[in-house]
C-alpha positions, 0 to 999 in steps of 0.5 A: 081009466082006473078008479083012482083016475076017475076020482080026480079032475085033471085040467090043463089050463095055460101053464098051470096044471090043476088037479082037483081031487076028491076033497069035497067028496071026502067031506061028504062021506065024512058028513054021511058017516057022522050022520049015521053015528049021531042017529044011531047013538040017539036011537040007543039013547031013546031006550033010556028015559034019562037019556032022551033029551040027549038023543033028541039033540043028537037027532037035531045035529044029524038033521042039520048035517043032512042040510049040509049035504047038498051045501057041500055038493053046491060048494064043490060045484061052485068051486070047480066052476069058478076056477074053470071060468077064469 
C-alpha cells in the first residue's frame, strides 16, 4: 500500500462507494501549525514590555487550540463511526 493510499479510508457500502480522505488529519495539522505560530509570536512579544498583553492573548488563543486537538480527533472518529453504523 502506498503512502497516499494509507491516508484515506476506502469503504464499499452497498452501491455507494465512500472515500474518506484525510480531512480531519489536515485540519489537525493546520491547527498544530497555528498553535506553533501563536506561541512563537507570543514568545517574541514577551521580549518587549509594551507587547506583553498581546503576547498573553496569543498564548490564550494557542491554549484554546490545544483544547481543539482532541475535539477534532473525536469529531473525525464520530463522523466515520456514524457513517459505518448506517
